[in-house]
C-alpha positions as CSV (number, residue, x, y, z in Angstrom):
1,M,-9.8,-100.1,-48.4
2,R,-13.0,-99.4,-50.3
3,R,-11.8,-96.3,-51.3
4,H,-8.6,-98.1,-53.0
5,L,-10.9,-100.7,-54.8
6,L,-12.9,-97.9,-56.2
7,L,-9.9,-95.8,-57.5
8,L,-8.6,-99.3,-59.0
9,S,-12.0,-99.8,-60.7
10,L,-11.8,-96.2,-62.2
11,L,-8.4,-96.7,-63.4
12,L,-9.2,-99.9,-65.0
13,M,-12.3,-98.0,-66.8
14,I,-10.5,-95.2,-68.2
15,A,-7.8,-97.7,-69.6
16,A,-10.6,-99.8,-71.3
17,C,-12.3,-96.7,-72.6
18,G,-9.4,-95.0,-74.2
19,D,-10.2,-91.9,-76.6
20,P,-13.8,-90.6,-77.0
21,E,-13.8,-92.0,-80.5
22,A,-13.0,-95.3,-79.4
23,E,-15.4,-95.2,-76.6
24,V,-18.5,-95.0,-78.8
25,G,-17.4,-97.9,-81.0
26,E,-15.6,-100.3,-78.3
27,G,-15.8,-98.7,-74.9
28,M,-19.6,-98.5,-74.5
29,L,-21.3,-100.0,-71.7
30,E,-24.6,-104.0,-71.9
31,I,-26.6,-105.5,-69.3
32,T,-25.0,-108.6,-67.7
33,D,-27.2,-111.2,-65.9
34,G,-30.3,-109.4,-67.3
35,T,-33.4,-110.5,-69.4
36,T,-34.6,-109.3,-72.6
37,Y,-37.3,-106.7,-72.0
38,S,-39.9,-104.6,-74.0
39,G,-40.7,-102.3,-71.1
40,H,-39.9,-98.8,-70.3
41,P,-40.8,-97.4,-73.7
42,S,-38.9,-94.1,-73.3
43,V,-35.5,-96.0,-73.4
44,G,-34.1,-96.6,-76.9
45,Y,-31.0,-96.6,-78.5
46,M,-29.0,-93.9,-80.4
47,M,-26.8,-94.4,-83.6
48,V,-23.9,-92.3,-83.9
49,G,-22.6,-92.8,-87.4
50,S,-22.3,-96.6,-87.3
51,A,-21.8,-96.8,-83.7
52,M,-24.6,-97.3,-80.8
53,C,-25.2,-95.9,-77.4
54,T,-28.4,-96.4,-75.1
55,A,-30.5,-93.2,-74.5
56,T,-33.6,-92.1,-72.8
57,L,-36.4,-89.7,-73.8
58,V,-36.6,-87.2,-71.0
59,G,-38.7,-84.4,-72.5
60,K,-41.1,-83.9,-75.4
61,K,-38.0,-84.0,-78.0
62,M,-35.3,-84.2,-75.4
63,V,-32.8,-87.3,-75.0
64,L,-30.5,-87.8,-72.3
65,T,-27.4,-89.8,-72.7
66,A,-23.6,-89.9,-72.1
67,A,-21.1,-87.0,-73.4
68,H,-18.9,-89.8,-74.7
69,C,-21.8,-91.0,-76.9
70,I,-21.8,-87.5,-78.8
71,H,-19.6,-86.5,-81.8
72,T,-20.2,-83.2,-83.0
73,G,-20.6,-83.2,-86.9
74,M,-21.9,-86.8,-87.1
75,S,-25.3,-88.1,-87.4
76,H,-27.2,-88.9,-84.2
77,V,-30.7,-90.7,-84.8
78,F,-32.7,-92.1,-81.9
79,H,-34.5,-95.4,-82.3
80,V,-37.3,-95.5,-79.6
81,A,-40.7,-97.4,-79.4
82,G,-40.6,-98.5,-83.2
83,G,-39.6,-94.9,-84.4
84,T,-36.6,-93.3,-85.8
85,Y,-36.0,-89.9,-84.9
86,V,-33.1,-87.2,-86.2
87,A,-31.4,-84.9,-83.9
88,D,-31.7,-81.4,-84.4
89,A,-29.0,-80.5,-82.0
90,V,-26.4,-82.3,-79.4
91,A,-25.1,-80.7,-76.2
92,P,-22.4,-82.7,-74.2
93,H,-21.7,-81.0,-71.1
94,P,-19.3,-78.2,-71.4
95,S,-16.9,-79.8,-68.8
96,W,-16.8,-83.4,-70.1
97,N,-13.4,-84.8,-69.7
98,S,-12.4,-87.7,-72.0
99,Q,-9.5,-88.8,-69.8
100,T,-11.2,-88.7,-66.4
101,L,-14.8,-89.3,-67.7
102,M,-16.1,-86.6,-65.4
103,N,-19.3,-84.8,-66.3
104,D,-20.2,-87.5,-68.5
105,I,-23.7,-86.4,-69.3
106,A,-25.1,-85.0,-72.7
107,L,-28.6,-83.7,-74.2
108,V,-29.9,-84.4,-77.7
109,R,-32.8,-82.6,-79.1
110,L,-34.8,-84.2,-82.0
111,K,-36.3,-82.7,-84.6
112,A,-39.8,-84.5,-84.0
113,A,-41.5,-85.6,-80.7
114,P,-41.9,-89.4,-80.2
115,N,-45.3,-90.5,-79.2
116,V,-43.9,-92.0,-75.8
117,T,-44.3,-90.8,-72.3
118,P,-40.9,-89.3,-71.1
119,S,-38.9,-90.6,-68.0
120,I,-38.6,-88.4,-65.2
121,V,-35.1,-86.8,-64.3
122,S,-34.1,-87.2,-60.7
123,Q,-33.7,-84.2,-58.4
124,H,-32.6,-86.3,-55.4
125,A,-29.2,-87.6,-54.7
126,P,-29.0,-91.4,-54.4
127,T,-27.9,-93.0,-51.3
128,P,-25.7,-96.5,-50.8
129,G,-28.1,-99.5,-51.1
130,L,-30.7,-97.7,-53.1
131,K,-32.2,-100.4,-55.5
132,L,-31.5,-99.9,-59.1
133,T,-33.1,-100.9,-62.2
134,L,-30.7,-101.0,-65.4
135,V,-31.9,-100.9,-68.9
136,G,-29.8,-101.0,-72.1
137,Y,-28.8,-102.3,-75.3
138,G,-25.3,-103.7,-74.7
139,K,-23.5,-107.0,-74.5
140,T,-24.2,-109.5,-71.9
141,S,-20.4,-110.2,-71.1
142,S,-17.0,-108.9,-72.3
143,Y,-16.9,-112.1,-74.4
144,K,-19.9,-112.0,-76.4
145,E,-21.2,-109.9,-79.5
146,D,-24.9,-109.9,-78.5
147,A,-25.7,-106.3,-78.5
148,G,-28.6,-104.6,-79.8
149,L,-31.5,-106.3,-77.7
150,K,-33.0,-104.4,-75.0
151,R,-32.3,-105.9,-71.6
152,I,-33.1,-105.1,-67.9
153,A,-31.4,-106.1,-65.0
154,Y,-31.2,-105.2,-61.0
155,N,-28.3,-104.0,-58.8
156,S,-28.0,-101.3,-55.9
157,V,-26.1,-98.3,-55.4
158,Y,-22.6,-99.2,-53.8
159,Q,-20.9,-95.8,-53.4
160,V,-21.8,-92.3,-53.9
161,N,-19.6,-89.3,-54.5
162,S,-20.3,-85.7,-55.8
163,T,-21.3,-86.4,-59.4
164,R,-21.3,-90.3,-59.8
165,F,-22.3,-93.5,-58.0
166,T,-21.1,-97.2,-58.6
167,F,-22.7,-100.4,-58.4
168,A,-20.7,-103.8,-58.0
169,G,-20.9,-107.4,-59.0
170,T,-23.1,-109.6,-61.3
171,G,-24.9,-112.9,-61.2
172,G,-27.4,-114.6,-59.0
173,G,-30.0,-112.0,-59.9
174,I,-27.7,-109.0,-60.0
175,G,-27.1,-107.3,-63.2
176,N,-24.5,-104.9,-64.2
177,T,-23.7,-102.8,-67.5
178,C,-21.5,-103.9,-70.3
179,K,-20.5,-102.5,-73.7
180,G,-23.6,-100.9,-75.5
181,D,-25.1,-99.7,-72.4
182,S,-23.6,-96.4,-72.3
183,G,-25.8,-93.5,-71.8
184,G,-28.4,-95.8,-70.7
185,P,-30.7,-95.2,-67.3
186,A,-30.2,-96.5,-64.0
187,F,-34.0,-96.2,-62.6
188,A,-35.0,-96.0,-58.8
189,T,-37.9,-95.2,-56.8
190,L,-37.7,-91.8,-54.9
191,G,-40.8,-90.2,-53.1
192,G,-42.9,-93.0,-54.3
193,R,-42.2,-92.5,-58.1
194,E,-39.9,-94.0,-60.7
195,V,-37.1,-91.8,-61.7
196,Q,-33.8,-91.5,-63.6
197,V,-31.1,-91.3,-61.2
198,G,-28.3,-92.3,-63.3
199,V,-26.5,-92.4,-66.8
200,T,-24.1,-95.2,-67.7
201,S,-20.8,-93.6,-68.1
202,A,-18.0,-96.6,-67.4
203,G,-17.3,-99.7,-66.2
204,A,-14.4,-102.1,-65.0
205,T,-13.5,-105.0,-67.2
206,P,-14.6,-107.6,-67.7
207,C,-18.1,-106.6,-67.5
208,G,-19.8,-107.1,-64.3
209,K,-17.1,-106.2,-61.9
210,M,-18.0,-102.5,-61.3
211,G,-20.3,-100.1,-63.1
212,V,-20.3,-96.1,-62.8
213,D,-22.9,-93.8,-63.4
214,T,-23.2,-90.0,-63.8
215,R,-25.7,-88.6,-61.3
216,V,-28.3,-86.8,-62.9
217,D,-29.6,-84.8,-59.8
218,A,-26.1,-83.2,-59.8
219,F,-26.6,-81.7,-63.1
220,Y,-30.3,-81.1,-63.1
221,T,-30.0,-77.3,-63.3
222,W,-27.6,-77.6,-66.4
223,L,-30.1,-80.1,-67.8
224,L,-33.0,-78.0,-67.2
225,N,-31.0,-74.8,-68.7
226,N,-30.2,-76.5,-71.9
227,S,-33.4,-78.4,-72.5
228,G,-35.0,-75.2,-72.7
229,G,-37.5,-76.2,-70.0
230,D,-38.3,-79.4,-71.9
231,L,-37.7,-81.8,-68.9
232,Y,-41.0,-84.1,-68.1
233,G,-41.8,-83.7,-64.5
234,G,-44.4,-86.5,-64.3
235,P,-48.4,-86.7,-64.7
236,A,-50.1,-84.1,-63.0
237,Q,-51.0,-85.1,-59.6
238,D,-54.6,-84.3,-58.0
239,K,-54.8,-82.1,-55.3
240,P,-56.6,-83.3,-52.0
241,P,-60.3,-82.4,-51.8
242,P,-61.0,-79.5,-49.5
243,L,-62.2,-80.4,-46.1
244,V,-65.7,-78.9,-45.1
245,A,-66.9,-77.9,-41.7
246,I,-70.2,-76.4,-40.8
247,T,-69.6,-73.8,-38.2
248,Y,-72.9,-72.0,-38.1
249,P,-75.8,-72.3,-37.3
250,A,-74.8,-74.5,-34.3
251,D,-75.7,-78.1,-34.5
252,G,-79.5,-78.3,-33.2
253,A,-80.3,-74.5,-33.9
């Protein structure tokens, strides 16, 4: 039964998104049941022509977003921490499929490096029940036109497959994604540190029923290779101090 519900949700999302051109302007996923927010300075918004997506700085000059937000031949400008940064190159995943929304992940290389600490890209798979922090610039419902403000909300992983995961519902402290949140991050705490585990890809209509993210860990090798190694690994961790023991001379000698 849960499989059938997920399949129905995916069909609803594909029908809502339509062709790639429409996805950026009209099919982008904002945060439902969230609050305005100024944290996570690595998360900004990207203007693709006159359309907007959410995106995350994950390296000195490398930005992570959704493939359906990328349009070769158009300008891509990343706005983050009060600065504006023009893209030098864009790289949607080569197997991105606009009909099935599979492999919906992309990198954008900036001409200049923002003075912002990037987010860490997860190398580990999410699991059902994992708590998520959602950040985005999208709308608060399908029936409002209030995109453009940064918001935060919380949910948890519902189902996981080989390259995507879902999260369900909204209200009562549970948030979801909506139009304008596409390309934005889902963060989780793994191994004692916060990492980006997902990229907002799609969602059932109306907003709040079901969100679908691309798993970043499933594409980590591609991200590493296509970023030229420009993926932030987190602050350097101090090594534990050495243990010292006196073995000679013997105690009392």
